[in-house]
N, C-alpha and C positions, 0 to 999 in steps of 0.2 A: 495179373497173372504173373507168375515167376517165368521168365524166359529161359530158354534153354542154355543161355550163356551167363546166366546170373547165378552166383554161388550163394550159400546161406549167409556168408560173412560178407559185408560191404566194406572193403578196406580202401585206405586212401590210395593204393596203387592201382586198385580196380577202378575207382572214380577217375583217376588219371587217364588210364586207357580209354575209358568210356568218353571223357572229355575230349581226348585226342581224336578218336573216331568221328565224333560229331563235328569237331572243328575241320577235319579233313574233308567231311561230307559238304560242309558248307563252302570250302575252297573249291571242291570239284563242281558243285553248282554255279558258283561264281565264274569259274573258268569256262564252263559250257555256255553261260550267258554271254560272256565276252567274245568267244570264238563265234558264237551265233550271230551277234551284232556285227562282227566284221566280215561274215561269209554268207548271210542269207540271200544276198543278191546273186550269188553264184548259181542258185538252182533255178533251172529253167522250167517252162510251162509243161504239163503233161496233156494228154488227149482230153481231159475233163475240165481243166481249169476255166476255160472260157464259158463253157456251158454253166458252171457253177456260179461264176460272176453274173451271168444273165439271170439265173435263178434268185441270187441275192436281190437284184434290182426289182424283179417281180414281187418278191416277198415283201420288200420295204414299200414298194408302191401299194401293195394290198393294204398293209398296216396304215400308211398314210392316208389312204381313201376311206378308212372306216370299214374295210371289207367289202366295198363296193366293187373295186377292181379285183377280181379273183382269178386272173389268168395264171397266177403262181400255182394254183390248185390242180391245174391239168398241164403243166409244162414238162414236156418229155415224160420221163418216169422219175424225175428228181422229187416230185411232190410226195413220193412214198419214202423219201428220206427226209430227215430233218435238215433244216438249213441254217442252223445256229451259228456255226463257223463262217459260213458265207455272209450272213447278215452282219455279224460282228466285224468281219473284214471290210465290208463296204462302208459300214459307220465309221471304222477307224480310218478309212482312207479319207474321209471328209474332213478329218481333223489334223492329220499329220501330212508333211510335205513330201510324200512318196507316191510314185506311181502305183496304180492299183495292184498289179500283180506282184510288185515288190512288197506291198503292204500285206498280201495274202501270205507271202513267204515269211515276213517278219512275225506276223500273228501265228503261223505254224510253228515257229521256233518258240513263241512264248507259251503256247498251249503244250508243246512237247516238254519244256523245262517244267512246268507246273506238273505234268506227268511223272518226270523224273523225281520232283521233290516229293509228291505223294507216295510214289513207290519206295522212296527211301524211308519215309515215316512208317510206311506199312512193314517194310522189312525189319526196322528198328524195333516196332511193336512186337513182331512175331518172335525175332531172335536176338534182340539186343542191339546195342550200337555197332559192335563189329559186324553183325549180320546186315545191319542197315547200310553200312558203308560198302561192304562187299556186293549187296544188292545194287547199289547205286552205280558202282564202278562197272558191274557187268552189264547193266541196262544202257549206261552211257557209251559203253564200247561194244555195244551190239550194234553193227553197221545197219542192219535192216531197219531196226527201230529208229536209229538217229537219222538216217536218210529220208525215212517216211514222214518224220515229224515236220520236216520243212515243206514237204510239197503234196501231201496227201490229204485232200480236204474232208475225206470221209472216214477213212480207217483210223488215221492217227488220233483225231479228236475223239472217235468212239473208244479207242484203247484207253486214253485218259479218263474218260468218263467212267469206264468199266473199273478202273483200278481205284477211283474215288469211291465208287459203290462197294467194292471189295474191302476198302478200309473201313467203311460203315459197318459192313457185316462183321468184320473181325472185332471191332469196337463192341458191337452188340453182344457177341459171345462173351467177351470179357466182363461186361457189365450185367448180363442176364441174372435176374429179371427185371432190372431196373434201369433201363437204358437212360443216359443223360440226354438233355435237350440237344447238345452239340452232336452226339451220336445220331439222334432222330434226324436232325438237319442234314448231316452228311448223307445218310441213307436216302433221304428224299432228294437232294441234290443229284446224288449218283444215279438213282433210279431215273429221274426226270431226264437228265442229260443223256443217259446211255441209251434208253429206249427212244428219246428224242433224236438221237443221231441215226440209229439203225434198230429195227424191230428185233434184231438179234440180242439186243440187251436183255430181253425176257429170259435168256438163258440163266441169268443170275438167280431167278426164282428156283431153278433146279439146284444150283450150287447151295442156296440157303436151305432148301427143303431137305435134300439129301445130306449135305454136310451137317446140319444140325441134329441128326439123328443120334450120335453118341451122347450129346449133351441132354437131349429129351429123354433117352432111355435111362439115363442116370437119374434125371428128375422124377420119372415114373418110380424108379427103384427106391429112391431115398425118401420122396415126399408123398408117395402114394398117387394113385390115379387121379383122384379128385383135386388134391392141392396142385399136382404138377398141371392139370388142366386149367386150373384157375389162374396160375402164374403165367402160363403161355397165353391164355386169353387176355391177361393184363398187358403183356408185352405187344400183342397185336393192337389193342386198344390204343396204347400210347403212341404207337407208330403211325396211326391214322392221320394225324396232322401232317407229319412229314411226308407221308406218301400223297396226301392231298396236295401238298406244295409241289412235290415232284410232278404230279399230273399236270398242274398249272404250268410248270416250267417245261413239260414235254409239249404242251399246246403252244407255248411261246416260240420253241425253236422248230416245232413240226406242226403248224396249224392244221394242216389237212387231218392229222390224226384224231382231232377232237371235234371235227365238223359232223361226223357220225360216229356213235359208239363202236361200230364194227370195223372202222376203217383200219386200225392197226391189224386186225385179223385178215383184213382184205390184203394188207402189205405182206403179211406173213405168207399167205397163199400164193401170192405173186411171185415173191422172191423164192419160193420153195421149188419152183420150176424155172427152167432156163427161158429168158424172156427175149432173147435177141437171136437173130440168124447166126447159126454156129460157124466158127472159124477154127482154124488149126493153130496150135502153138507147138514149139519144140519142147520135147520132154524126153530125156535120156537118148538124145540123138536121132529121135523119130518125130515126125509131124503127126499129132494126135488131136481130133476134133475135141474141143473143150467139154461137150457133154459126155465124152467117152473116156475122160482121164482115168487111169486105173486107181485103185484104192491106195496104191504105194505113193501117189503124187505128193501128198502133204508130209508123211513121214520122211520121204527122201529129200525133200527140199529144206525141211527143218534140220535134218541131219547134216545137210551140206552147207546150209547158210548160216546157221547160228555159230558163234565162236565155240572152239573145242572146249574152253574152260566152263562156259555156260553149260554146255552139253553134259560134261561129265559130272558136274555138281548138281545139275537138275536130275539126273538118274539117280544120284545119291540121295536128293531130297524126296523124290517119289518113293524110292525104296524105304527111307525112313518113316514115310507116312504109314506104309504097310506093315512095317515092323512094330510101329507105335500102337496101332489100333487094337491088337489083342492084348497089349501089355496092361497089367493091373496097376502098374506104379506110374502110369501116364494119366493125367486127370482128363476127365470128359470134355473139359474146356479146350485142353490142349489137343486132343484128338479131333474135336470138331473144327478147330482152326486149320489144322494140317489137311484135314479131309477137304474142306472148302478150297483151300488153295490148290490142292492136287486136282479137284474137279475143275477149277477155273483154267488150270494149265493145261489139261489134257481132254476133258470132255468134249469140246468143240471139234477137236481133231478126230476123236473117236466117232462122233457122230457122222462126220463128213466121210470117214473111211467106210463105214457101214451104209450110209444112205447114198453115197457117191453122186452128189450134185454136180453140175457143170463147175469146173475148176479152171481157173486161168490166172494170169498175171502173178505167178509165183505165189508167195504166202502174204501178199498185202492184205487180203480180206481176213487174215487170222493173226495180225500182229497183236490183236488185243490180248491174246494168250501169253505174249512175251514178258509182261511185267510180272504176273504171278509165277511164271517160270524162273524170273530172276530172284524173287522172294524166296521160292523153295531153294534155289540154289545158294542164295546168300546165308540162309539159315543152315543149310548142310555145311557150308565152309565154317561157320562159327562153332557149329557143333563138333565138327573134325578138329578145329583149333583148341577147343575145350578139352576133348578127349586126349589129345596129345600132351596137353599141359599136365593132366593127371597120370598119364601113362607112358609118355616118352617125350618129355620136354625137349630132349636133344634134337628131335625130328622137326620141332616147330619152325625154326629158321628155314629148312629145307622145304617144308610144305608152303611156307610163305613165299619162298623164291618161285616155287613151280607156279603158284597162283598169279604173282607179278608176271611171269613169263607168259602164262596163258592170256593175260590182259594185253601184254605188248603185241602179240600176234595180230588181233583185230585191229589195234591202234595203228600199226604200220600199213595194214591194208586200207583203212579209213583214209589215211593221209595220201597214199598212192591213188586211190579211187576218186578223191574229192573232185567234184560235188556228186559223185554217182555212188555214193556208199550204199545205197539201197540194192545195188546189183551184186554185192559182196558173196562170194563163195569161199568157205574156209579151206584150210590145208588138206583136210580129208578129201575135198572135192578136187584138189589141185589148184585152187584159186580160180580167178576169172579166166586165166589163161587156158586152163583145161575145160572149164565149164562153157567157155563161149561156143564150142561146137556141139554141145549137149543140151543146153538150156538157153532160154531167153534171159538176156541181161537188162538192157535198157528198154524195157518193154513200155514205158510211158514216154519215151523220146526226149528226155530231159537234154540230151546232147545237141539238139538242134539250136539251143541258146548259144553255146560255145561255137558251133558251126557257123552260125548267122553273125556272131560277132567276128569270127575269123575272116568270114567273106567281105564284110565291110572294111575291115582293116587292110585286107590284101588289095582291094580296089582303090582305096585311098593311097596305099603305098605304090601302086602301079600308076596312079594318077589317071584312072580310066573313069569315063562319064558314061551315063546311058545313051544309047542311039537317039538320034534327033526326034523329038516329038512323043517319046515314050519312056516308061520306066524300065529298069532291069526286070527280066522274066526269070523266075526261079521254079523249076519243077521240083517238087518234094515228095519223097518216099517216106512217110511218116505223118505225124500230126501237123496239119497245115497252119492252123490258127496260131499255135505257138511259134512256128517259124515267122509268120506275118507280124506278130507282136515283137519278136526279137529283131527282125530286119528292119522294121520302121516303114514309113510311108514311101520311100524311094524304090520300093520293090513291089512286083506284082507276083502272087504265089498261084500255083496251079498244078494240075496233074500232067498237062500235056508237055511231054518232053520234047516234041517236034519243033514247037515254037518257042522254046526256052533257051536263054543264055547260059544258064547254070543248072546243074542237078545237085540237089542236097538229099543225101540218103543216110538212113540209120544203118548201123552196122549190124542189123538183124538178118535173119535168114530170108525174109520176104523181100529184101531190097538187092537189086543187082550190083555186081562189082562191074563198073563200066570201063570200057577201054577208051579212056579219055584223060586229058591231063588233070591231075589232082591239084587243086588250088589250095584246100584246106583238109587236115586230117586230125581228127580229135581222137586220141588214143590214151589208154590208161593201162599201165602194166602190160604193154605190147598188144594190147586188144584194141581193135578199131571200133569206136563208138559211133563215128558219124564221119562222112566225107562230103566235101563239095568239089564238083567236077566242072571244068569249063568244057561245055558241050556246043559252043557256037560253031556253026558250019557243019555240024555232024548230025546224021540221021540216027536217032534213038527212038524206038518205038515205044518202049515201055521201061519203067524204073523197077517193075515188079519181077521178083525171080520166079514167082509162082503165079499161076492164073488167078485173077481176082474172083473172091467167092461169090 
């Protein structure tokens, strides 16, 4: 398929530009890998990490027992999710000299980098080398995606699996009606891993069915109904081995799903309703019960958390799709690819806005739409540069300068926020300084790692030791198990602030600001992410700023 950046004449100059773009993309991926290798230990544990590690142990025990030990198939509600990432981390931990949770962070980085590479290849296939490079840069410098890839064991691997499937679908469009074995395999792997991560992976079927309409309509018009139907049936037939492989892969990473044929549908029904006791989260300065979040929740947070350059080019890319659909000079294959990408980037958000499920933890459940957003944005950038080349070459340097400036904005924020990139708010929102009073930032409690490290260092510097016959007692407002892992065996963690020596609190609305000496304060961009207080000899009834639900 001819990309939107490829001219009819392949000149040495064009080949040089394309090679430069590919070389730069390889350098970017290498730089990200190096930075990840140096920093993955900085990312703390979240609310779910310990439970996911337990789930991995149960899954491995089940496989090791020949499915005699089936405790994993009823563990919490995690059996309704795939455990592929968790099992891979547990197995990797057995062969590398890292602590378990460090291994989980390292594997998260590896999976995330694979997602970056696949998204680059997808962007390059859709829009050419310049589009691929722009896509990669915008995804790497999307703080929400970058931050989650280190510490999110569910949503980040799911996003990577979905972009693998999307790459396979785009290849299928290009090769229709004779997909190559490699394309069939990519589709199988993507389908198996995506549905094996979350049942929401089934949305890709909607992208495919609706997105393929321009190509199928063209087939019926040119080939006739009988031949078009035969060609379509042939494609379905040759895809069956790949889909069968995908089903086996899904069963490997999500065993519960294949225990009974209807189990995936049970998971879909389960997750279509809110399954926990409701709590409240901060949205636009108000405390809102998570089942009652307004329809504006997702569009607001995407508008305020995505980098400005990605937002602007995404809007151009979506507009470009709707402009291309009715045009006769755009091929049916091109229309199909653009429509699939647009659906992948927007349909989940539209469904959530209409259905209004329980929404919480910002946009973490929807980060799988960010890679296709980046691809649309990268294609729009390449198309714009191509247009300027033909219609206003003098403006090309200015456009490139604006693009680079747009990339530097989130880069600066990512450096300032490290390792809390996932809490990023853009300059439209006023950055985290303004957003701190309106939205939740560190909702997963990652800052308790740095707070714990700071407390240990402070006690060593003061040369203080625990009271005779007991350990230091720390009351925690936030996820307790991550604090216990970070503090180590010399500390006892609990809720009871009356009997505690120190109080460790997140900088979120539900934790009190105490009138006690501050021993450690974790701040980024003048925003407090966590504090440790010395509460010895003080009577503090509770660390919660609001009544417990």
